N, C-alpha and C positions, 0 to 999 in steps of 0.2 A: 795955306794950301789945302789943309784938312777941311776947312770950312767950304771950300770950293767942292771938295769931294762929296760932302754932305748934299750941296746943292745938285751936283751931277747924279747922286744916287736917287734923290727926289725925283728928278726928272726921267732918269731910267725906270723908275717904278711906276711913274704916271704914264709913260709911253707904253709900258707893258699892257695897259688896259685895251690897247687896240688889237691885241691878239684874240680878245674875247668877242662874242657877238655883241653887236651886229656888225663889227668891223671885220672880224676873223682874219686878221693879218698874222697867221699862225707862225711866221718866221721870226716875229719880233723877240719873243722871249729867249732864243737862242743867242741874240745879240746883247739884250739887257741884263740877262741873268750872267752872261759871260763877262760883262762890264763889272757887275757885282763881284764875281768871284776874282776878277783881276785886281780889284781893289784890296780884297781880302789878304792877298798873297803876302803883302809886305808891311802889314800893320799888326798892332797889338791887339789883343782879344778885346779890350776895352774900345778902341777905335773901331774894330770891326763890329762890334755891338751898335756903335752910333751910325755907321754907314748902312748897316742893315736896317736899323730903325728908320732911316730916312727913305730907304728904298721901299719899305712897307708903307711907309706914311704917304708916299706918292701913289702906290698901287691902291691902297684902301681909300685914301682921301679922294681920289678921282673915282675909282671903281665903284664906290658904294655910297657916293655923295647923294645920289638920288634918293637915298632912304629919307631925306628931310621931307620929301613930299608926302610919304606916308606918315611920318612922325606929325607933321603939320595938320594933315588931313584928319587922321584918326586919333591923334594924341591931345587934340584940343588946346595946342600951344601956338604962339606966334610963329611966323615963318622965320623970323631971325633967330628965335630960340631953337626951333627945329633944325636949322642949319648948324648952329653951334653944337647941338647934340649929336648930330652925324658926324661932325668933325671930331668930336671927343671920342665917339665910338671907334672912328678910324685910328685915331691916335693910340688908343688902348690896344686894338688888334695889331697894330704895327709892332707891338713889342715882342710877337712871336718872331719877327724877322730879326729883331735886336738880339733874341735868344739864339737863334740859329748862328748869326755872326760870331757872337762871343764864343759859344760852345765849339764851332768849328775851328777857330783859330786857337782856343785854349787846348783843344786836342792836338793840334799840329804842333803847338809849342811843348806840350807835356811829353809827347812822345817823340818829338824831333823827327816829324815826317817829312820827307822831301816834297817838292812841288807837285811831282806827278800824282802822287798818292793823295795829296791834298786836294787837288782839282778833279780827279776822277772818281775818288772814293769818299774823302771826308765831307768836302763842301756839298755835293749833291745829296748824300745820305742825310746829313743833318738838316739840310734845307727842307727835304721832303718829310722827315720826321716831325719837324715843326709844323708843317703843313697837316699831318695827320693829327697832331696834338690839338691844332686849332679846329679841326674838324669835329673832334669829340668832347673836348674839355668843356664843361659847363653847358652841356647841350650842343656846343659846337657851332662853328660857323665855316662851313667849308667852301664858300664862294670864292671864286677867283683862284681856285688850285690851279697850278700850271697845266695839269693834265686836261683840264676842260678847254683850254686853248687850243688843242690839237684836234678837235672834232672833224676838221675838214683836211687833216694832213695825213700822210702814210702812217704816222704813229698811232693813228687811231685803231690800227690792226692789233696793237697789243692790249687794247682795253678789254675785249671779250676774253683774253687769256688770263690777264693779271690784274685788272682794275685800274682805275683812274690814277691812283697814287704810283703805280708802276710807270705811266705815261709821264706823270709829273718827274719821276726819277730820270727817265730817259731824257727829257728835256733838259734837266739840270746837268745830266752827264754830258749830253752834247754840248751844252755851254761850256763845261769845263774843257772838253775835248777842243773846242773852238779856241780857248785861250792858248792850249798848247800849240795848236796849228798856226796861231799867229806869233806867239812870244816864246815857243820853246826851241830847243836844239833841233838840228837837222833829223836826228833819229827819232826824237820825240813828235816831230811834225809828221813824219812819215807813219809812224805808229797811230797818231790822232786821226790822220786821213783814212787810213785802213779801217780803224774802228767806227768812224762816221759812215763809211761807205757799207760796212757790215750791217750796222744797226738800221741804216736806211733800207737795205735790201731785203733784211728780214722782215722789217715792219711793212714793207710794201707787199712781200708775199703773203703775209698773213691777211691783208685787206682783200685778197682774192678769194678767201674761204668763206662759205656761206653758213654762218654758225647756227641759223635757225631755219625752221621751214614752217609754212602754214599748217595748221591742224584745226579741222572742224569748220564750221560755218563762219562767214564774216561777220563781224559786230560792228555797229556804229556807236561811238561814243562822243560825248561833249563834256567840256569842263569849263566851269563858270567860277572865276576867281571872286572871292568875297571881298 
């Protein structure tokens, strides 16, 4: 059964790529991350690390596999070797998701936290902390952060106020609330629904604010990628 969970997690991670450009199906992470959190609820920290790893492997393996083109073209290696190197890179970066799974469930076990606290505080916060670590550690690799998937959704209104990782946290929080909405007790479902509507309303309201205004003469610019 656990092996099937690894496969499902890999698929969920791979499907999450559709939330980013050029597809921009921004609703997808709410379902896929909710599925990840749902699996983390009732497993050990070791199993959560494995589940998280396969989720990350699907996300990174599909999302950055195109790097093999650059590796082959500019690295002077064969296409097959370039593909293997791209997959190896994805396998290494996926360790951040393993870390988030292990630490999330370890904290829940260590402090005997209930399901509500786990889903709306621990899991979202640790997942985004791992994202931040991935973005800055050893020069960083911030691509495919959850917040970037929301460039066309109302959550983008949060970005000018608190930054992309705050948007990532809201995506993860809404995913946790979605789990409660589906699998929680009646009181938890009502609370989750109210929270979801409040976040959506606040985010939508912020999108109506004009944060910048033109200053000076217009400038023309062109960028050429080397």
